[in-house]
Backbone as CSV, one residue per row, in Angstrom:
resi,resn,N_x,N_y,N_z,CA_x,CA_y,CA_z,C_x,C_y,C_z
1,MET,14.205,3.667,28.298,15.208,3.881,29.293,14.966,2.895,30.430
2,TRP,16.060,2.264,30.875,15.982,1.356,32.008,16.921,1.844,33.092
3,LYS,16.495,1.699,34.333,17.364,2.040,35.468,18.030,0.742,35.921
4,LEU,19.335,0.780,35.951,20.085,-0.404,36.335,20.292,-0.414,37.845
5,ALA,20.570,-1.592,38.380,20.759,-1.743,39.829,21.876,-0.862,40.359
6,SER,22.859,-0.568,39.555,23.985,0.236,40.010,23.653,1.726,40.071
7,GLY,22.450,2.117,39.714,22.083,3.522,39.714,22.340,4.201,38.378
8,CYS,22.980,3.475,37.475,23.208,4.032,36.135,21.935,3.881,35.307
9,VAL,21.851,4.672,34.290,20.703,4.614,33.392,21.179,4.148,32.032
10,LEU,20.522,3.156,31.510,20.822,2.656,30.175,19.831,3.300,29.216
11,LEU,20.338,4.042,28.292,19.500,4.738,27.326,19.859,4.225,25.944
12,ILE,18.893,3.655,25.293,19.100,3.141,23.941,18.273,3.997,22.997
13,THR,18.910,4.501,22.001,18.178,5.295,21.009,18.336,4.656,19.640
14,PHE,17.336,4.849,18.845,17.338,4.365,17.470,17.094,5.549,16.556
15,ASN,17.878,5.656,15.554,17.637,6.684,14.539,17.049,5.996,13.323
16,LEU,15.861,6.396,13.002,15.182,5.832,11.848,14.928,6.967,10.875
17,SER,15.419,6.822,9.695,15.246,7.863,8.700,14.525,7.262,7.512
18,CYS,13.422,7.867,7.160,12.654,7.406,6.007,12.435,8.588,5.081
19,ALA,12.777,8.423,3.841,12.530,9.479,2.858,11.420,9.011,1.941
20,ALA,10.507,9.884,1.679,9.440,9.547,0.738,10.060,9.351,-0.634
21,ALA,9.551,8.387,-1.350,10.066,8.136,-2.688,9.850,9.371,-3.554
22,ASP,10.910,9.784,-4.232,10.781,10.919,-5.140,9.922,10.502,-6.321
23,MET,9.070,11.403,-6.744,8.221,11.140,-7.898,8.473,12.215,-8.942
24,PHE,8.649,11.803,-10.176,8.684,12.761,-11.273,7.240,13.044,-11.647
25,THR,6.865,14.298,-11.637,5.544,14.687,-12.084,5.640,14.965,-13.577
26,GLY,4.720,14.425,-14.322,4.754,14.607,-15.758,4.426,16.032,-16.183
27,THR,4.887,16.359,-17.367,4.459,17.581,-18.042,3.787,17.105,-19.321
28,GLY,3.084,17.995,-19.976,2.401,17.530,-21.170,2.015,18.647,-22.100
29,MET,1.345,18.257,-23.176,0.995,19.238,-24.182,-0.434,19.721,-24.026
30,TRP,-0.641,20.960,-24.392,-1.949,21.605,-24.417,-2.344,21.669,-25.881
31,ASN,-3.353,20.917,-26.277,-3.780,20.888,-27.669,-5.237,21.344,-27.722
32,ALA,-5.438,22.628,-27.400,-6.791,23.191,-27.367,-6.698,24.682,-27.690
33,GLU,-6.147,24.970,-28.843,-5.922,26.351,-29.272,-7.180,27.198,-29.127
34,GLY,-7.009,28.348,-28.490,-8.121,29.283,-28.333,-9.049,28.986,-27.169
35,LYS,-8.822,27.890,-26.454,-9.662,27.531,-25.310,-9.039,28.049,-24.013
36,ASP,-9.856,28.251,-23.014,-9.417,28.728,-21.707,-8.552,27.649,-21.039
37,PRO,-7.319,27.990,-20.591,-6.465,27.002,-19.922,-7.088,26.381,-18.672
38,ALA,-8.147,26.974,-18.145,-8.838,26.353,-17.006,-9.392,24.983,-17.400
39,PHE,-9.572,24.744,-18.693,-10.074,23.453,-19.155,-9.040,22.334,-19.019
40,LYS,-7.837,22.646,-18.553,-6.870,21.588,-18.226,-7.393,20.747,-17.077
41,ARG,-8.171,21.363,-16.210,-8.771,20.715,-15.034,-7.729,19.973,-14.184
42,GLY,-6.536,20.577,-14.076,-5.497,20.014,-13.224,-4.694,18.881,-13.841
43,MET,-4.973,18.550,-15.081,-4.260,17.442,-15.721,-3.037,17.985,-16.469
44,GLN,-2.076,17.113,-16.750,-0.819,17.531,-17.360,-0.901,17.678,-18.878
45,SER,-1.770,16.936,-19.518,-1.937,17.026,-20.968,-3.424,17.100,-21.283
46,THR,-3.775,17.966,-22.223,-5.185,18.150,-22.580,-5.320,18.233,-24.088
47,MET,-6.321,17.541,-24.623,-6.651,17.661,-26.039,-8.150,17.901,-26.176
48,TYR,-8.479,18.972,-26.885,-9.875,19.280,-27.202,-10.245,18.481,-28.439
49,CYS,-11.318,17.699,-28.340,-11.702,16.810,-29.437,-12.627,17.479,-30.450
50,GLY,-13.120,18.667,-30.138,-14.008,19.368,-31.059,-15.395,19.519,-30.476
51,ASN,-16.255,20.129,-31.288,-17.605,20.409,-30.786,-18.660,19.486,-31.373
52,ASN,-18.251,18.385,-31.999,-19.228,17.447,-32.521,-18.743,16.020,-32.292
53,PRO,-18.818,15.487,-31.079,-19.425,16.065,-29.877,-18.446,16.983,-29.139
54,GLU,-18.972,17.873,-28.340,-18.158,18.751,-27.488,-17.489,17.858,-26.447
55,SER,-16.159,17.675,-26.569,-15.498,16.715,-25.683,-14.003,16.985,-25.559
56,TRP,-13.428,16.381,-24.512,-12.026,16.544,-24.156,-11.447,15.200,-23.714
57,VAL,-10.134,15.022,-23.959,-9.375,13.907,-23.386,-8.179,14.534,-22.677
58,ARG,-7.940,14.091,-21.446,-6.830,14.614,-20.646,-6.066,13.453,-20.022
59,GLY,-4.804,13.711,-19.668,-4.014,12.673,-19.026,-2.977,13.234,-18.086
60,SER,-2.624,12.440,-17.099,-1.547,12.757,-16.161,-0.825,11.472,-15.794
61,ALA,0.462,11.612,-15.476,1.259,10.452,-15.052,2.397,10.928,-14.165
62,TRP,2.909,10.011,-13.373,4.021,10.254,-12.471,4.938,9.054,-12.555
63,LEU,6.168,9.215,-12.084,7.106,8.091,-12.057,7.882,8.107,-10.749
64,SER,7.937,6.969,-10.086,8.827,6.771,-8.947,10.092,6.120,-9.497
65,PRO,11.199,6.898,-9.614,12.402,6.320,-10.205,13.023,5.218,-9.354
66,GLU,12.726,5.203,-8.072,13.268,4.159,-7.197,12.546,2.830,-7.392
67,MET,11.251,2.906,-7.712,10.443,1.683,-7.798,9.971,1.359,-9.212
68,GLY,10.064,2.315,-10.131,9.576,2.084,-11.479,8.059,2.104,-11.588
69,TYR,7.415,2.636,-10.582,5.952,2.681,-10.499,5.434,3.895,-11.283
70,VAL,4.469,3.685,-12.190,3.934,4.760,-13.033,2.409,4.799,-12.914
71,PRO,1.861,5.643,-12.027,0.403,5.839,-11.986,-0.026,6.695,-13.188
72,ILE,-1.131,6.330,-13.828,-1.633,7.057,-15.000,-3.118,7.342,-14.798
73,ASN,-3.520,8.583,-15.076,-4.933,8.966,-15.053,-5.353,9.421,-16.434
74,VAL,-6.529,8.985,-16.861,-7.143,9.437,-18.107,-8.464,10.084,-17.721
75,MET,-8.673,11.334,-18.151,-9.924,12.042,-17.868,-10.656,12.283,-19.190
76,LEU,-11.912,11.858,-19.233,-12.761,12.094,-20.403,-13.892,13.024,-20.002
77,GLU,-14.216,13.967,-20.893,-15.286,14.922,-20.604,-16.130,15.132,-21.855
78,THR,-17.440,15.184,-21.653,-18.340,15.531,-22.738,-19.409,16.488,-22.229
79,ASP,-19.822,17.377,-23.113,-20.936,18.264,-22.819,-22.062,18.004,-23.813
80,SER,-21.953,16.889,-24.516,-22.955,16.499,-25.506,-23.889,15.446,-24.915
81,ALA,-25.159,15.556,-25.224,-26.129,14.562,-24.756,-26.165,13.331,-25.657
82,THR,-25.557,13.421,-26.844,-25.675,12.328,-27.804,-24.413,11.491,-27.989
83,ALA,-23.246,11.997,-27.579,-22.002,11.241,-27.769,-20.923,11.764,-26.826
84,GLY,-19.929,10.935,-26.600,-18.785,11.319,-25.773,-17.493,10.953,-26.458
85,PRO,-16.359,11.311,-25.864,-15.069,11.078,-26.508,-14.544,9.656,-26.346
86,LYS,-13.685,9.279,-27.296,-12.819,8.110,-27.176,-11.413,8.673,-27.162
87,GLY,-10.551,8.104,-26.336,-9.190,8.596,-26.320,-8.248,7.686,-25.596
88,LYS,-6.978,8.055,-25.623,-5.936,7.312,-24.932,-4.856,8.291,-24.515
89,VAL,-3.965,7.824,-23.663,-2.869,8.638,-23.167,-1.570,7.878,-23.388
90,THR,-0.563,8.600,-23.867,0.767,8.038,-24.045,1.715,8.741,-23.079
91,VAL,2.529,7.967,-22.382,3.473,8.489,-21.406,4.888,8.167,-21.891
92,HIS,5.701,9.219,-22.033,7.094,9.060,-22.453,7.988,9.258,-21.223
93,VAL,8.745,8.237,-20.867,9.734,8.341,-19.799,11.053,8.647,-20.496
94,LYS,11.654,9.809,-20.147,12.823,10.292,-20.883,14.065,10.369,-20.002
95,ASP,15.225,10.261,-20.642,16.487,10.438,-19.927,16.861,11.919,-19.910
96,ALA,18.010,12.246,-19.363,18.427,13.647,-19.218,18.649,14.349,-20.556
97,THR,18.864,13.590,-21.620,19.069,14.205,-22.934,17.761,14.313,-23.724
98,GLY,16.663,13.847,-23.131,15.366,13.935,-23.801,14.999,12.735,-24.645
99,HIS,15.823,11.700,-24.640,15.518,10.488,-25.405,14.557,9.603,-24.616
100,ASP,13.659,8.947,-25.342,12.704,8.033,-24.715,13.410,6.797,-24.180
101,LEU,13.160,6.514,-22.910,13.611,5.258,-22.305,12.495,4.228,-22.347
102,ALA,11.262,4.706,-22.159,10.087,3.838,-22.172,8.901,4.654,-22.655
103,ILE,7.999,3.994,-23.359,6.760,4.615,-23.823,5.622,3.711,-23.385
104,LEU,4.674,4.289,-22.642,3.517,3.533,-22.169,2.274,4.159,-22.795
105,THR,1.401,3.357,-23.353,0.181,3.849,-23.985,-1.019,3.089,-23.431
106,THR,-2.007,3.824,-22.930,-3.231,3.177,-22.458,-4.030,2.704,-23.661
107,ASN,-4.933,1.751,-23.453,-5.821,1.443,-24.555,-6.872,2.532,-24.638
108,GLU,-7.599,2.499,-25.717,-8.644,3.491,-25.961,-9.769,3.312,-24.947
109,ILE,-10.193,4.425,-24.379,-11.283,4.431,-23.406,-12.336,5.390,-23.938
110,SER,-13.605,5.105,-23.700,-14.659,5.991,-24.199,-15.782,6.121,-23.182
111,ILE,-16.532,7.197,-23.338,-17.766,7.393,-22.567,-18.839,7.856,-23.545
112,PRO,-20.099,7.561,-23.258,-21.186,8.037,-24.118,-21.536,9.480,-23.763
113,GLY,-22.561,10.003,-24.419,-23.035,11.348,-24.112,-23.531,11.450,-22.679
114,LYS,-23.599,12.672,-22.202,-24.019,12.919,-20.821,-25.529,12.851,-20.684
115,GLY,-25.970,12.771,-19.467,-27.394,12.927,-19.180,-27.705,14.415,-19.142
116,SER,-28.750,14.778,-18.490,-29.076,16.201,-18.401,-28.147,16.874,-17.394
117,GLY,-28.020,18.189,-17.493,-27.205,18.929,-16.531,-25.842,19.276,-17.069
118,HIS,-24.915,19.442,-16.134,-23.552,19.868,-16.459,-22.797,18.796,-17.237
119,ALA,-21.586,19.161,-17.645,-20.717,18.241,-18.378,-20.480,16.961,-17.566
120,ASP,-20.298,15.855,-18.263,-19.973,14.575,-17.645,-18.459,14.414,-17.709
121,ILE,-17.802,14.337,-16.549,-16.351,14.188,-16.459,-16.063,12.904,-15.697
122,ARG,-15.258,12.039,-16.301,-14.912,10.767,-15.657,-13.410,10.559,-15.692
123,ILE,-12.871,10.043,-14.594,-11.440,9.765,-14.499,-11.242,8.256,-14.382
124,PHE,-10.334,7.736,-15.200,-9.968,6.333,-15.180,-8.510,6.262,-14.738
125,SER,-8.211,5.430,-13.755,-6.863,5.365,-13.192,-6.298,3.964,-13.320
126,GLY,-5.013,3.898,-13.562,-4.329,2.615,-13.637,-2.874,2.779,-13.272
127,ASN,-2.164,1.693,-13.172,-0.757,1.709,-12.795,0.028,0.792,-13.710
128,ALA,1.246,1.199,-13.988,2.165,0.356,-14.748,3.503,0.407,-14.028
129,THR,4.388,-0.502,-14.360,5.740,-0.462,-13.818,6.736,-0.638,-14.948
130,ILE,7.866,0.015,-14.787,8.985,-0.183,-15.703,10.134,-0.735,-14.857
131,SER,11.123,-1.278,-15.502,12.218,-1.906,-14.750,12.974,-0.858,-13.931
132,ALA,13.559,-1.310,-12.841,14.334,-0.419,-11.976,15.518,0.178,-12.735
133,ALA,16.123,-0.601,-13.622,17.267,-0.105,-14.397,16.859,1.054,-15.301
134,VAL,15.711,0.929,-15.944,15.218,2.003,-16.810,14.777,3.194,-15.962
135,ALA,14.057,2.931,-14.884,13.559,4.009,-14.015,14.709,4.817,-13.423
136,ALA,15.820,4.170,-13.106,16.963,4.867,-12.513,17.579,5.871,-13.480
137,LYS,17.427,5.660,-14.777,17.977,6.574,-15.781,17.014,7.700,-16.132
138,ALA,15.795,7.640,-15.632,14.760,8.616,-16.002,15.055,9.993,-15.423
139,ALA,14.760,11.012,-16.228,14.917,12.397,-15.789,13.613,13.176,-15.905
140,SER,12.679,12.673,-16.730,11.405,13.374,-16.889,10.344,12.433,-17.439
141,VAL,9.103,12.908,-17.315,7.939,12.189,-17.838,7.143,13.180,-18.676
142,TYR,6.793,12.795,-19.907,6.024,13.657,-20.794,4.737,12.923,-21.182
143,VAL,3.601,13.597,-21.044,2.287,12.982,-21.221,1.589,13.582,-22.442
144,VAL,0.992,12.716,-23.276,0.259,13.167,-24.454,-1.136,12.547,-24.444
145,ALA,-2.166,13.396,-24.319,-3.558,12.945,-24.417,-3.961,12.978,-25.890
146,GLN,-4.737,11.981,-26.327,-5.129,11.885,-27.733,-6.607,11.566,-27.864
147,CYS,-7.313,12.335,-28.686,-8.685,11.996,-29.059,-8.599,10.991,-30.193
148,THR,-9.408,9.932,-30.128,-9.369,8.916,-31.179,-10.728,8.684,-31.817
149,GLY,-11.748,9.413,-31.380,-13.083,9.237,-31.949,-14.145,9.610,-30.938
150,SER,-15.319,9.057,-31.139,-16.421,9.328,-30.212,-17.275,8.083,-30.039
151,GLN,-18.054,8.067,-28.972,-18.978,6.971,-28.704,-20.378,7.544,-28.670
152,ASN,-21.246,7.047,-29.542,-22.627,7.502,-29.565,-23.398,6.900,-28.405
153,GLY,-24.464,7.551,-28.048,-25.318,7.058,-26.974,-25.375,8.068,-25.854
154,ASN,-26.232,7.762,-24.892,-26.456,8.663,-23.774,-26.242,7.884,-22.495
155,SER,-25.479,8.461,-21.544,-25.188,7.743,-20.310,-26.428,7.543,-19.450
156,ALA,-27.462,8.296,-19.712,-28.695,8.115,-18.952,-29.370,6.811,-19.334
157,VAL,-29.012,6.294,-20.550,-29.616,5.044,-21.018,-28.565,3.974,-20.783
158,GLY,-28.234,3.167,-20.146,-27.076,2.307,-20.077,-26.322,2.509,-18.779
159,SER,-25.390,1.627,-18.535,-24.730,1.611,-17.238,-23.235,1.859,-17.302
160,ILE,-22.751,2.452,-18.387,-21.304,2.601,-18.504,-20.703,3.385,-17.356
161,GLY,-21.456,4.343,-16.797,-20.935,5.134,-15.687,-20.705,4.305,-14.443
162,ASP,-21.309,3.134,-14.371,-21.169,2.294,-13.184,-20.205,1.137,-13.391
163,THR,-19.637,1.034,-14.577,-18.753,-0.099,-14.842,-17.325,0.224,-14.459
164,ILE,-16.545,-0.802,-14.253,-15.118,-0.644,-13.999,-14.405,-0.880,-15.316
165,LYS,-13.512,0.047,-15.645,-12.737,-0.039,-16.886,-11.361,-0.623,-16.613
166,GLN,-10.753,-1.098,-17.639,-9.364,-1.532,-17.568,-8.523,-0.536,-18.352
167,ILE,-7.455,-0.080,-17.752,-6.457,0.665,-18.520,-5.338,-0.325,-18.738
168,SER,-5.070,-0.587,-19.972,-4.044,-1.531,-20.297,-2.957,-0.755,-21.002
169,THR,-1.743,-0.961,-20.639,-0.662,-0.237,-21.280,0.242,-1.196,-22.011
170,THR,0.695,-0.777,-23.161,1.727,-1.519,-23.856,3.014,-0.794,-23.526
171,LEU,3.938,-1.499,-22.963,5.182,-0.908,-22.514,6.269,-1.167,-23.540
172,THR,6.880,-0.084,-23.997,7.998,-0.200,-24.915,9.219,0.354,-24.209
173,THR,10.245,-0.426,-24.096,11.462,0.020,-23.451,12.614,-0.054,-24.438
174,LEU,13.299,1.061,-24.578,14.446,1.155,-25.476,14.133,0.592,-26.855
175,GLY,12.939,0.937,-27.352,12.552,0.571,-28.703,11.982,-0.817,-28.872
176,LYS,11.899,-1.609,-27.822,11.390,-2.966,-27.949,10.162,-3.137,-27.076
177,SER,9.107,-3.678,-27.649,7.909,-3.935,-26.864,8.190,-5.132,-25.978
178,ILE,8.090,-4.928,-24.641,8.481,-6.023,-23.751,7.346,-6.561,-22.912
179,ALA,6.236,-5.848,-22.811,5.186,-6.365,-21.926,3.870,-5.673,-22.196
180,SER,2.827,-6.340,-21.874,1.517,-5.711,-21.852,1.061,-5.767,-20.414
181,VAL,0.768,-4.620,-19.847,0.460,-4.530,-18.427,-1.009,-4.201,-18.267
182,ALA,-1.748,-5.034,-17.600,-3.151,-4.736,-17.323,-3.211,-4.073,-15.959
183,ALA,-3.886,-2.953,-15.896,-3.982,-2.222,-14.631,-5.436,-1.990,-14.329
184,ALA,-5.859,-2.381,-13.158,-7.251,-2.181,-12.790,-7.521,-0.699,-12.683
185,GLY,-8.620,-0.275,-13.231,-8.972,1.129,-13.178,-10.392,1.271,-12.692
186,SER,-10.746,2.465,-12.341,-12.112,2.711,-11.917,-12.524,4.092,-12.340
187,THR,-13.796,4.259,-12.490,-14.299,5.570,-12.850,-14.339,6.440,-11.614
188,GLY,-14.121,7.715,-11.804,-14.113,8.621,-10.677,-15.070,9.739,-10.846
């Protein structure tokens, strides 16, 4: 506000409106028959890999339809001292009729067996993008965690827990593979 020489007051106002980008939160499948749902550990999709080794693969993803930004988390867990899980996560971006617009799949990630103590749980995070045209048609995100094997060894021997992983996604849009996206990830 400024006071003018004539005694009038000049008042200038600005209206600024910012809306947070809407994000579609993924849903996913529970593939752990007979297990306590608490083992989802907050993730959208969970797969129990079995008890030899005792392990789990989980995944979550979101989509910003305005930006085409797709954050993806992969969680691996083992309660075995001798081996850990290998797995990957597939993210289906769907339209309102349930048809796939884009399919993103992380590469296989693994951890060795845990050291002593409680279960070893590690989260690997990465980001992918889909085109704005495809993202604008999206109505939902569906996440599928998959066990693909196991990795022998013990994390107490080796430095895998301290390494940075890459989550790489192969992006398929409308049935055609169009890009390979490398996303920096880190263990959590």
